[in-house]
LOMAR-528522 format. One record per residue: x, y, z of N, C-alpha, C, CB in turn. Coordinates in steps of 0.1 Angstrom, whole numbers, padded with zeros to 4 digits, always signed. Atoms other than C-alpha are relative to their C-alpha. Glycine has a CB too. Example, Ala and Ser with C-alpha at 12.3 -4.5 7.8 and 13.67 -1.06 7.14 Angstrom:
2
+0009-0012+0000+0123-0045+0078+0009+0012+0000-0010+0000+0012 -0009-0011+0000+0137-0011+0071-0008+0011+0008+0004+0005-0014 
//
This chain:
317
-0005+0002-0014+0496+0755-1412-0006-0012+0006-0002+0013+0008 +0004+0012-0007+0494+0723-1392-0005+0004+0014+0011-0011+0000 +0006-0002-0014+0471+0724-1361+0003-0012+0008-0015+0004-0001 -0002+0012-0009+0483+0702-1333-0009+0001+0012+0015+0000+0005 +0009+0000-0011+0456+0693-1309+0007-0005+0013-0012-0010-0003 -0006+0004-0013+0464+0690-1272-0002-0015+0003-0005+0008+0011 +0001+0014-0004+0471+0655-1260-0003-0002+0015+0013-0008-0003 +0003+0001-0014+0467+0663-1223-0008+0013+0004+0012-0001+0008 +0007-0012-0006+0444+0686-1202+0006+0002+0014-0015-0002+0000 -0006-0002-0013+0461+0702-1172-0003+0014+0006+0015-0002-0001 +0003-0013-0005+0444+0736-1166-0006-0001+0014-0010+0007-0009 +0005+0000-0014+0438+0744-1129+0007-0010+0009-0015-0003+0000 -0005+0010-0009+0444+0721-1100-0011-0010+0003+0005+0006+0013 +0010+0011-0003+0427+0689-1087+0003-0006+0014+0001-0011-0011 +0000+0007-0013+0419+0672-1054-0005-0014-0001-0007+0009+0011 +0005+0013+0000+0416+0635-1049+0006-0007+0012+0004-0008-0013 -0004+0008-0012+0418+0612-1018+0007-0013-0004-0012-0002+0009 -0006+0013+0002+0440+0582-1015-0011-0011+0000+0011-0003+0010 +0010+0011+0001+0419+0552-1027-0014+0006-0004-0001-0007+0014 +0013-0005+0004+0391+0576-1037-0002+0000-0015-0001+0015+0004 +0003-0001+0015+0373+0579-1071-0006+0013-0004-0010-0011-0003 +0005-0013+0003+0359+0614-1068+0012+0010-0002-0010+0005+0010 -0010-0010+0002+0381+0641-1083-0007+0014-0001+0008-0002-0014 +0006-0013+0000+0373+0678-1076+0010+0010-0006-0004+0004+0015 -0009-0010+0006+0388+0705-1098-0002+0014+0005-0002+0000-0015 +0000-0014-0004+0397+0740-1090+0004+0008-0013+0009+0003+0012 -0002-0008+0012+0395+0765-1119+0002-0009-0012+0013+0009+0001 +0000+0009+0011+0389+0736-1143-0012+0001-0009+0002-0015+0006 +0011+0001+0009+0367+0730-1173-0002-0014-0005+0002+0010-0012 +0001+0014+0004+0362+0693-1173-0011-0003-0011-0003-0008+0012 +0010+0002+0010+0329+0694-1192+0003+0003-0014-0013+0007+0005 -0004-0005+0014+0344+0713-1221+0012-0007-0006+0002+0014+0001 -0013+0005+0005+0376+0694-1223+0003-0015+0001+0011+0007+0007 -0003+0014-0004+0374+0658-1209-0012-0008-0004+0004-0001+0015 +0011+0009+0003+0353+0628-1219+0003-0013+0008-0001-0003-0015 -0003+0013-0005+0348+0594-1203+0009-0008-0009-0014-0007+0003 -0010+0008+0008+0376+0571-1214+0013+0006+0000-0005-0001-0014 -0013-0006-0002+0403+0597-1209+0006-0005+0013-0001+0016+0000 -0007+0005-0011+0429+0590-1183+0006+0011+0009+0012-0009-0004 -0005-0010-0010+0436+0610-1151+0012-0006+0007-0012+0003+0011 -0011+0004-0008+0469+0608-1132+0013-0003-0008-0004-0013+0006 -0012+0003+0008+0495+0606-1160+0011+0009+0006-0002+0003-0015 -0010-0008-0006+0513+0634-1140+0008-0008+0011-0006+0013+0006 -0006+0008-0010+0521+0607-1114+0004-0014-0006-0009-0003+0012 -0003+0013+0006+0526+0579-1139-0009-0011+0004+0014-0004+0003 +0010+0010-0004+0494+0562-1127-0013+0004-0007-0002+0000+0015 +0013-0003+0007+0467+0567-1154-0011-0008+0004+0003-0001-0016 +0013+0007-0004+0432+0558-1142-0011+0005-0009-0003+0003+0015 +0011-0003+0009+0403+0557-1167-0011+0008+0007-0005-0012-0007 +0012-0009-0005+0376+0584-1162-0013-0007-0004+0001+0014-0005 +0013+0006+0002+0342+0568-1158-0011+0009-0004-0005-0008+0012 +0010-0010+0004+0321+0599-1160+0005+0014+0004-0013-0003+0007 -0003-0014-0003+0323+0637-1160-0014+0007+0004+0006+0007-0013 +0013-0005-0005+0296+0653-1138-0001+0015-0002+0000-0002+0015 +0001-0014+0002+0305+0690-1142+0014+0005-0003-0005+0008+0013 -0013-0006+0003+0334+0714-1150+0010-0001+0012-0002+0015-0003 -0009+0001-0012+0348+0708-1115-0002-0014+0007-0003+0011+0010 +0001+0013-0007+0339+0672-1108+0000-0011-0011-0013-0001+0008 +0000+0012+0008+0346+0638-1124+0002-0012+0009+0011+0001-0011 -0001+0012-0008+0346+0602-1113+0009-0010-0007-0014-0007+0002 -0009+0010+0005+0373+0576-1118-0006-0014-0001+0013+0000+0008 +0005+0014+0002+0366+0540-1130+0005-0009+0011+0003-0005-0013 -0007+0008-0010+0390+0527-1103+0006+0009+0011+0011-0010-0006 -0005-0008-0011+0403+0539-1069+0014+0006-0004+0001-0008+0013 -0013-0007+0002+0432+0564-1070+0011-0007+0008-0001+0015+0003 -0010+0008-0007+0464+0543-1062+0011+0009+0007+0006-0009-0009 -0011-0008-0006+0486+0573-1053-0004+0006+0013+0004+0011-0010 +0003-0007-0012+0488+0595-1023-0010+0011-0002+0013+0006+0006 +0009-0011+0001+0462+0621-1016+0006+0013-0005-0008+0002+0013 -0005-0013+0004+0466+0654-1033-0011+0010+0002+0005+0000-0014 +0009-0010-0002+0449+0687-1025+0003+0012-0008-0002+0004+0015 -0002-0012+0008+0446+0715-1051+0014+0000-0006-0002+0013+0008 -0014+0001+0006+0477+0702-1068-0001-0002-0015+0006-0013+0006 +0000+0001+0015+0487+0701-1104-0003-0014-0004+0015+0004-0005 +0005+0013+0005+0474+0672-1125+0001+0000-0016-0014-0003+0004 +0000+0001+0015+0474+0659-1161-0011-0011-0003+0013-0003-0006 +0009+0010+0005+0446+0641-1180+0004-0003-0014-0015+0005+0001 -0003+0004+0014+0456+0622-1211-0012-0002-0008+0009-0013+0000 +0013+0000+0008+0430+0627-1238+0002-0011-0011-0002+0014-0007 +0001+0010+0011+0420+0598-1261-0001+0007-0013-0011-0010+0003 +0002-0006+0013+0423+0605-1298-0014-0004-0005+0011-0005-0010 +0013+0003+0006+0391+0606-1319+0000-0014-0006-0004+0011-0010 -0001+0013+0006+0403+0575-1338-0002-0011+0010+0013-0001-0008 +0001+0010-0010+0407+0556-1306-0014-0001+0006+0009+0003+0012 +0014+0001-0004+0372+0566-1295-0009-0007-0009-0006+0015+0003 +0008+0006+0011+0357+0555-1328+0002-0015+0001+0003+0005-0014 -0003+0014-0001+0375+0522-1325-0007-0007+0012+0015-0002+0000 +0006+0006-0012+0363+0516-1290-0015-0001-0001+0004+0008+0013 +0014+0000+0002+0327+0525-1298-0004-0011-0009-0005+0014-0005 +0003+0010+0010+0328+0502-1328+0001-0014+0007+0009+0001-0012 -0002+0013-0007+0342+0474-1306-0012-0003+0009+0013+0000+0008 +0011+0003-0009+0314+0478-1280-0013-0003-0008-0002+0013+0009 +0012+0003+0008+0287+0479-1307+0000-0015-0005-0001+0009-0012 -0001+0014+0005+0300+0446-1322-0002-0010+0011+0014-0002-0006 +0002+0009-0011+0301+0430-1288-0015-0001+0003+0007+0005+0013 +0015+0000-0003+0264+0440-1282-0007-0008-0011-0005+0014+0001 +0007+0007+0010+0255+0425-1316+0004-0014-0002+0003+0007-0013 -0004+0015+0000+0273+0392-1310-0011-0008+0007+0014-0002+0006 +0010+0009-0007+0254+0362-1296-0011-0005-0010-0006+0008+0011 +0009+0005+0009+0236+0354-1328-0012+0009-0004-0006-0013+0005 +0011-0009+0003+0212+0384-1329+0000+0004-0015+0000+0012+0009 -0001-0004+0014+0224+0396-1363-0003-0012-0009+0013+0006-0004 +0003+0012+0008+0224+0361-1377-0015-0004+0000+0008-0012+0005 +0014+0003-0002+0189+0355-1363-0009+0009-0009-0005+0001+0014 +0008-0010+0008+0176+0387-1380+0002-0003-0015+0004+0014+0004 -0003+0002+0015+0194+0380-1413-0007-0013-0005+0015-0001-0002 +0006+0012+0005+0179+0345-1414-0015+0000-0002+0003-0011+0010 +0014-0001+0002+0143+0358-1415-0003+0004-0014-0006+0010+0010 +0005-0004+0013+0123+0361-1447-0011+0009+0002-0004-0013-0009 +0011-0010-0002+0103+0393-1446-0012-0003-0008+0005+0014-0003 +0013+0002+0007+0066+0392-1456-0009+0012+0004-0006-0013+0004 +0010-0011-0002+0037+0417-1458-0007-0002+0014-0010+0000-0011 +0007-0001-0013+0023+0427-1424+0006-0010+0010-0015-0003-0002 -0007+0009-0009+0049+0407-1405+0010+0009+0008+0007-0012-0007 -0010-0007-0008+0071+0420-1377+0009-0010+0008-0007+0010+0010 -0009+0009-0007+0102+0403-1362+0000+0002+0015+0014+0001-0005 -0001-0001-0015+0105+0395-1325+0009-0011+0005-0014+0000+0007 -0009+0010-0006+0129+0376-1303-0008-0011+0007+0010+0006+0010 +0006+0011-0007+0119+0342-1291+0009-0006+0011-0005-0011-0009 -0010+0004-0010+0150+0337-1270+0014+0007-0004+0002-0015+0000 -0013-0006+0003+0187+0346-1270+0005-0005-0013+0011-0004+0011 -0005+0003+0013+0199+0348-1306-0010-0007-0009+0012-0008+0001 +0010+0006+0008+0166+0335-1320-0012+0010-0002-0006-0013+0006 +0010-0009+0003+0139+0354-1338-0010-0007-0010+0005+0013-0007 +0010+0005+0009+0107+0347-1357-0009+0012-0004-0009-0011+0006 +0009-0010+0005+0079+0367-1375-0014-0001+0006+0000+0001-0015 +0014+0000-0005+0045+0377-1361-0009+0008-0009-0001+0005+0015 +0009-0007+0008+0015+0387-1380-0007+0012+0008-0012-0009-0006 +0006-0011-0008+0002+0422-1370-0011+0006-0008+0011+0011+0003 +0012-0005+0007-0028+0424-1393-0011+0005+0009-0006-0012-0009 +0010-0004-0010-0051+0426-1363+0004+0014+0006-0002-0010+0011 -0004-0013-0006-0030+0454-1348-0002+0012-0010+0015-0001+0004 +0002-0010+0010-0032+0473-1381-0015+0004+0000+0005-0004-0013 +0014-0002+0000-0070+0469-1381-0004+0009+0012-0008-0013+0000 +0004-0008-0012-0072+0483-1345+0005+0014-0002+0007-0007+0012 -0006-0013+0002-0049+0512-1355-0008+0008-0009+0014-0001-0004 +0008-0007+0010-0072+0521-1384-0014+0005+0006-0002-0009-0012 +0013-0005-0006-0102+0526-1360+0001+0014+0005-0005-0009+0011 +0001-0014-0006-0113+0561-1349-0008-0001+0013-0006+0010-0010 +0007+0002-0013-0121+0559-1312-0010+0011+0003+0010-0001+0011 +0010-0010-0004-0151+0577-1297-0006-0004+0013-0012+0000-0011 +0006+0003-0013-0169+0579-1264-0011-0011-0001-0006+0013+0006 +0010+0011-0002-0190+0549-1253+0000-0009-0012-0014+0006+0001 -0002+0009+0011-0176+0528-1282+0010-0011+0003+0003+0007-0013 -0009+0011-0003-0159+0494-1280+0003-0008-0013-0006-0010+0010 -0004+0007+0012-0139+0476-1307-0003-0015+0001+0015+0001-0002 +0002+0015+0001-0148+0440-1318+0003-0005-0014-0015-0003+0004 -0004+0006+0013-0137+0417-1346-0013-0004-0008+0009-0013+0002 +0011+0004+0009-0160+0413-1376+0005-0011-0009-0005+0012-0008 -0006+0011+0008-0136+0388-1393+0015+0000+0002-0004+0002-0015 -0014+0001-0001-0100+0379-1398+0006+0014-0004+0006-0011-0008 -0007-0013+0002-0080+0412-1395-0010+0011-0003+0008-0002-0012 +0010-0011+0002-0112+0433-1395-0007+0003+0013-0010-0004-0010 +0006-0005-0012-0125+0454-1366-0010+0011-0003+0011+0005+0010 +0010-0010+0000-0155+0476-1360-0003+0005+0014-0013-0004-0007 +0003-0005-0013-0169+0497-1332-0015-0002+0003+0003+0015+0001 +0013+0002-0004-0200+0490-1312-0003+0009+0013-0003-0015+0004 +0003-0008-0012-0219+0511-1285+0002-0008+0012-0015+0005-0001 -0001+0006-0013-0211+0503-1249-0003+0011+0010+0013-0007+0003 +0005-0010-0009-0230+0523-1223+0005-0003+0014-0015+0002+0000 -0005+0001-0014-0224+0527-1185-0003-0014+0005-0007+0010+0009 +0004+0013-0006-0243+0494-1177+0010-0010-0006-0014-0003-0004 -0009+0010+0006-0221+0475-1202+0014+0001+0006+0001+0002-0014 -0013-0002-0006-0189+0490-1187+0000-0006+0014+0004+0014+0000 +0001+0006-0014-0201+0480-1152+0001-0015-0001-0012+0005+0007 +0001+0014+0002-0208+0445-1164+0014-0006-0003-0010-0004-0011 -0014+0005+0004-0173+0441-1180+0009+0001+0012+0005+0007-0012 -0010-0001-0011-0156+0453-1148-0004-0007+0012+0001+0015+0003 +0005+0007-0012-0177+0432-1124+0009-0012+0003-0014-0003-0001 -0008+0012-0004-0158+0405-1105-0009-0012+0003+0009+0003+0012 +0009+0011-0002-0182+0376-1110+0000-0009-0012-0014+0004+0004 +0001+0009+0011-0188+0345-1131-0014+0001-0006+0003-0015+0005 +0014-0002+0005-0217+0352-1155-0006-0014-0003+0001+0008-0013 +0008+0012+0004-0244+0327-1163+0003-0003-0015-0015+0002+0002 -0003+0004+0014-0234+0308-1195-0012-0004-0008+0011-0011+0000 +0010+0005+0008-0255+0300-1224-0001-0015+0001+0002+0004-0015 +0001+0014-0003-0270+0266-1219+0004-0008-0012-0015-0003+0003 -0005+0009+0011-0262+0236-1241+0007-0012+0006+0009+0007-0009 -0005+0012-0007-0251+0210-1215-0009-0012-0003+0002+0003+0014 +0007+0012+0002-0264+0175-1212-0015+0002+0003+0005-0011+0009 +0014-0002-0001-0302+0175-1217-0005+0014+0000-0004-0006+0013 +0003-0014+0000-0302+0212-1223-0001+0005-0015+0009+0009+0008 +0000-0006+0014-0311+0233-1254+0010+0012+0000-0015+0006-0003 -0009-0011+0002-0291+0263-1266-0006+0013+0003+0007+0000-0013 +0006-0012-0003-0315+0289-1253+0009+0009+0009-0014-0002+0007 -0008-0009-0008-0300+0320-1236-0008+0002+0013+0003+0013-0007 +0006-0002-0013-0307+0323-1198+0005+0013+0006+0004-0012+0009 -0003-0013-0006-0308+0357-1182-0004+0000+0015-0007+0012-0008 +0003-0002-0014-0307+0364-1145+0004+0014+0004+0008-0010+0009 -0002-0014-0004-0310+0399-1130-0008+0005+0011-0002+0009-0012 +0007-0006-0011-0321+0421-1102-0011+0009-0005+0010+0008+0009 +0011-0008+0004-0355+0437-1105+0001+0015+0004-0013-0006+0004 -0002-0013-0005-0342+0468-1088-0008+0004+0012-0005+0010-0011 +0008-0002-0012-0365+0464-1058+0003-0010+0011-0015+0000-0003 -0001+0009-0011-0364+0432-1039+0003-0015-0004-0013-0001+0007 -0002+0014+0003-0358+0400-1059+0008-0002-0013-0013-0007-0002 -0006+0004+0012-0338+0382-1086-0011-0006-0010+0011-0011+0002 +0010+0005+0009-0357+0374-1118+0008-0008-0011-0008+0011-0007 -0006+0008+0010-0350+0348-1145-0008+0001-0013+0001-0015+0004 +0006-0001+0013-0357+0348-1182+0007-0010-0010+0000+0014-0006 -0005+0009+0010-0352+0322-1210-0004+0006-0014-0004-0015+0002 +0003-0007+0013-0349+0339-1244-0009+0012+0003-0006-0009-0011 +0010-0011-0002-0380+0362-1244-0010-0004+0011-0007+0004-0012 +0010+0004-0009-0399+0342-1218+0004+0004+0015-0002-0016-0001 -0002-0004-0014-0401+0358-1183-0005-0010+0009-0007+0014+0003 +0004+0010-0009-0400+0332-1156-0003+0006+0014+0012-0010+0002 +0004-0006-0012-0406+0357-1128+0012-0001+0010-0012-0007+0006 -0010-0001-0011-0388+0358-1094+0006-0014+0003-0007+0005+0012 -0008+0012-0004-0362+0332-1082-0001-0001+0015+0015+0001-0005 +0002+0003-0015-0368+0316-1048+0014+0001+0006-0006-0013+0002 -0012-0001-0008-0340+0327-1025-0004+0002+0015+0009+0013-0005 +0003-0001-0014-0337+0327-0987-0003+0014+0004+0012-0005+0008 +0002-0014-0003-0336+0365-0987-0014+0004-0004+0011+0009-0006 +0013-0004+0005-0367+0368-1008-0012-0008+0005+0000-0001-0015 +0011+0009-0005-0388+0338-0995+0003-0002+0015+0000-0014-0008 -0003+0000-0014-0385+0346-0958-0011-0009+0007+0000+0014+0006 +0009+0008-0007-0402+0324-0932+0003+0000+0015+0001-0015-0006 -0001+0003-0015-0408+0316-0895-0007-0013+0002-0006+0012+0008 +0005+0014-0003-0413+0280-0884-0005-0001+0014+0010-0010-0003 +0005+0000-0013-0426+0289-0850-0015-0005+0000+0001+0013+0008 +0014+0004-0001-0461+0278-0836-0009+0010-0007-0004-0001+0014 +0007-0010+0008-0474+0311-0850+0010+0006-0010-0006+0012+0010 -0011-0003+0010-0454+0314-0882-0006+0004-0013+0009-0011-0002 +0004-0004+0014-0454+0323-0919+0010-0005-0010-0002+0016+0000 -0009+0004+0011-0439+0315-0953-0003+0010-0011-0002-0014-0004 +0001-0009+0011-0433+0341-0980+0004-0008-0013+0008+0013+0001 -0003+0007+0013-0432+0329-1017+0005+0011-0010-0012-0007-0005 -0006-0009+0010-0413+0345-1046-0011+0008-0007+0008-0007-0010 +0010-0007+0008-0446+0355-1063-0006+0011+0008-0011-0010-0004 +0007-0009-0008-0456+0376-1033-0010-0006+0009-0005+0012-0008 +0010+0007-0009-0480+0351-1018+0006-0003+0014-0005-0013-0007 -0004+0003-0014-0479+0347-0980-0010-0009+0007+0001+0014+0008 +0009+0010-0008-0492+0318-0959+0004+0001+0014+0002-0015-0005 -0002-0002-0015-0496+0323-0921-0008-0010+0008-0002+0014+0004 +0007+0010-0008-0507+0299-0893+0003+0003+0015+0005-0014-0004 -0002-0002-0014-0511+0297-0856-0011-0007+0008+0001+0015+0004 +0009+0006-0008-0531+0285-0826-0004+0010+0011+0005-0013+0007 +0005-0008-0012-0552+0302-0798-0006-0010+0010-0010+0011-0004 +0006+0009-0010-0563+0286-0765-0004+0009+0012+0009-0011+0005 +0004-0010-0011-0576+0316-0744-0012-0005+0007-0002+0014-0006 +0011+0004-0008-0599+0308-0715-0009+0012+0002+0005-0006+0014 +0008-0012-0001-0625+0334-0722-0013-0003-0008+0007+0013-0006 +0013+0002+0007-0662+0336-0733-0001+0010-0011-0011+0001+0010 +0001-0010+0011-0654+0365-0756+0008-0005-0012+0006+0014+0005 -0007+0003+0012-0641+0365-0791+0015+0002+0003-0004+0009-0012 -0014-0001-0002-0603+0360-0792+0007+0007-0011+0006-0015+0002 -0007-0007+0011-0583+0385-0812+0013-0007-0004+0003+0015+0004 -0012+0006+0005-0555+0371-0833+0008+0011-0009-0003-0012-0009 -0009-0009+0008-0526+0393-0846+0010-0009-0008+0008+0009+0009 -0009+0009+0009-0508+0377-0876+0015+0003+0004-0003+0004-0015 -0015-0002-0003-0470+0372-0872+0005+0012-0008+0007-0013-0004 -0004-0012+0008-0466+0397-0901-0013+0004-0007+0011-0003-0010 +0012-0005+0007-0492+0419-0917+0001-0003-0015-0002+0015+0002 +0000+0002+0014-0502+0412-0953+0002+0014-0006-0013-0006-0005 -0003-0013+0006-0487+0441-0974-0012+0006-0008+0012+0000-0008 +0011-0005+0009-0517+0443-0998-0014-0005+0005+0002-0005-0014 +0014+0004-0003-0547+0421-0988+0000-0014+0006-0009+0000-0012 +0003+0014-0005-0559+0391-0967-0010-0006-0010-0006+0001+0015 +0009+0005+0010-0575+0368-0993-0009-0012+0006+0008-0005-0011 +0008+0010-0005-0588+0340-0971+0005-0006+0013-0002-0012-0010 -0005+0005-0012-0586+0321-0938-0009-0012+0003-0001+0010+0012 +0008+0011-0005-0597+0289-0921+0003-0002+0015+0003-0013-0008 -0002+0002-0014-0602+0280-0884-0005-0014+0003-0007+0011+0009 +0003+0014-0002-0603+0244-0870+0001-0003+0015+0008-0009-0008 -0001+0003-0014-0611+0233-0834+0010-0012+0002-0014-0004+0006 -0009+0011-0003-0584+0211-0818+0000-0001+0015+0014+0003-0005 +0000+0002-0014-0579+0197-0783-0013+0000+0006+0009+0010+0006 +0013+0000-0005-0615+0188-0777-0001-0002+0016-0009-0010-0007 +0002+0002-0014-0628+0189-0741-0006-0013+0004-0008+0011+0006 +0006+0013-0005-0644+0161-0720-0015-0002-0003+0003-0001+0015 +0015+0001+0002-0680+0169-0731-0002-0010-0011-0006+0013-0004 +0004+0010+0011-0698+0142-0752-0013+0005-0006-0001-0014+0006 +0012-0003+0007-0726+0144-0776-0001+0015-0003-0012-0004+0008 +0000-0014+0003-0716+0180-0785+0009+0002-0013+0005+0009+0012 -0008-0004+0011-0700+0197-0815+0008+0013+0003-0008+0002-0013 -0008-0012-0002-0671+0221-0812+0001+0007-0013+0014-0004+0006 +0000-0008+0012-0672+0249-0837+0008+0013+0002-0014+0003-0005 -0007-0012+0000-0651+0279-0846-0002+0008-0013+0015-0003+0003 +0002-0009+0012-0654+0309-0870+0009+0012+0003-0015+0003-0002 -0007-0012-0002-0636+0341-0876-0008+0012-0005+0014-0001-0007 +0007-0012+0004-0648+0377-0879+0010+0012+0000-0011+0003+0011 -0008-0012+0001-0634+0412-0884+0013-0002-0007+0003+0005+0014 -0013+0002+0007-0608+0402-0910+0007+0013-0004-0003-0009-0013 -0008-0012+0003-0580+0427-0916+0014-0006-0005+0001+0010+0011 -0013+0004+0004-0545+0426-0931+0009-0004+0012+0007+0011-0008 -0008+0002-0011-0531+0425-0896-0005-0011+0010+0002+0012+0008 +0006+0010-0009-0554+0399-0880-0015-0002-0001+0004+0003+0014 +0015+0001+0000-0590+0388-0872-0003-0004+0015-0005-0010-0010 +0005+0005-0013-0611+0376-0843-0006-0014-0001-0011+0010+0007 +0005+0014+0000-0619+0339-0835-0011-0001+0010+0011-0010+0002 +0011+0003-0009-0653+0329-0820-0001-0015+0002-0013+0007-0005 +0001+0015-0003-0656+0294-0803-0013-0002+0006+0012-0005+0009 +0013+0004-0006-0689+0277-0796+0000-0015+0002-0012+0005-0009 +0003+0015-0002-0701+0243-0783-0015-0002-0003+0004-0005+0014 +0014+0003+0004-0733+0230-0800-0004-0014+0006-0001+0000-0016 +0005+0012-0006-0752+0205-0779-0009-0008-0010-0008+0003+0013 +0008+0009+0009-0772+0176-0793-0014+0006-0003-0002-0014+0006 +0013-0006+0003-0804+0196-0790+0001+0013-0007-0007+0003+0013 -0002-0013+0007-0789+0226-0808+0003+0012+0008-0013+0003-0008 -0003-0011-0009-0781+0247-0778+0015+0004-0002-0002-0004+0015 -0014-0006+0002-0750+0269-0779+0005+0004+0014-0001+0012-0009 -0007-0004-0013-0725+0275-0751+0014+0004-0004+0000-0011+0011 -0014-0004+0003-0690+0291-0749+0009-0011+0004+0003+0013+0008 -0009+0011-0001-0660+0268-0748+0005-0001+0014+0011+0000-0009 -0007+0001-0013-0643+0253-0718+0015+0003-0003-0001-0015+0005 -0013-0004+0002-0606+0261-0713+0008-0009-0009+0007+0001+0013 -0008+0009+0008-0593+0230-0732-0004+0001-0015-0001-0014+0005 +0005-0001+0013-0610+0240-0764+0009+0010-0008-0015+0005-0001 -0010-0008+0008-0581+0253-0787-0004+0001-0014+0014-0005+0002 +0004-0002+0014-0584+0265-0823+0013+0002-0008-0010+0012-0002 -0011-0003+0009-0558+0263-0851-0005+0008-0012+0006-0014-0005 +0004-0009+0011-0560+0289-0878+0010+0001-0011-0003+0014+0006 -0009-0002+0011-0545+0296-0912-0006+0011-0008+0001-0013-0009 +0004-0011+0008-0546+0327-0933+0009+0002-0012-0001+0013+0008 -0009-0002+0012-0533+0336-0968-0004+0013-0007-0002-0012-0009 +0002-0013+0007-0529+0367-0989+0013+0004-0006-0005+0011+0010 -0012-0005+0006-0502+0389-1004+0003+0014+0004-0001-0001-0016 
//
C-alpha cells in the first residue's frame, strides 16, 4: 500500500495581523507538524516563508503578512518535501564553504604535531603545537609553576606565596647589570621588614639604601641628620644670660646611646686678655648641660657675660 504524506497542514485556526509576522494558532500543533522553510498563507494564494516555530501555537513569518488581518480563521501551511529540505541545506553548506576555505585547507601538507589555522579570508597555514603538548602532559599541583627546560619540554617548579605576590606586582623590577662599565652581577633590592630598603650584590650585603624617608633631617639652627646606618648627628647653639649651667634638649633623642659631643664658645664678649671656655655635663640620650666660664690672665674664673654664646654638636645612634 502506498502511503501519501500530507502536503499541507491546516488543523485548527490561525490569527495574524495585516503587515504582521507573528501567527497565533488555536488548537494547532505547529511544533509537531511545521518546520522553518514551510509556507504559511497558501489558503489566500500568498505563501510567506516561515522563519521560526516557537511553540505548538506560535510561529514567526520571514516577511510581513500581505493580506488582510484574520482572527481564528482557517489557514493552510504548505509543507516542504524532505528532498527540498536536503537540497536547501546542501546549498547553504556549500555557500558557507565557498570563499577559498576548502581550497586553503586542501592546499596544506600535514605534518607531525602541526595544526591548521586561518591567517585571513580563504588562507590557512600550519602552526607547531609541540609546546602545547608538553604543557598538556604536565600534572598540575598546588604551589607549582610550569617552565621550559628546552624546545618542546616543560617541567614544574615550586612557587610560594611570595613568588606569586612578586609576579602579580605592578612595578618594574631591578634588572641584572651588564650595561656600560658594569659587570653581570645580580643586584637585589628589598625591604628589611622594619624601616629601610637594603641592597645586595650577589652574596654581598651592602646594607641600607639612603632615602629621604630613612635619612630624615632638620636644617634648623638646632637640627639633626639621620644616616642609613642608624648614626645620628645633632647640633645647636645656646646663649642664655645666666650664671647657672644651661640645659640643652636635643632636637630628637638618640634611640640607643649618645656617643660623644663637643662644645665651642662663639660670639666672644668685649673682655680682653681672657679665655672663654665651655664644657658639658650630665650627658643623656635626650640632652646635656653646658657650663660656660671666663678664665682671666691670672687664672681666675668668672661666669660669662650675656654675649658669650656656645655652639654644640652631639652624635650617637
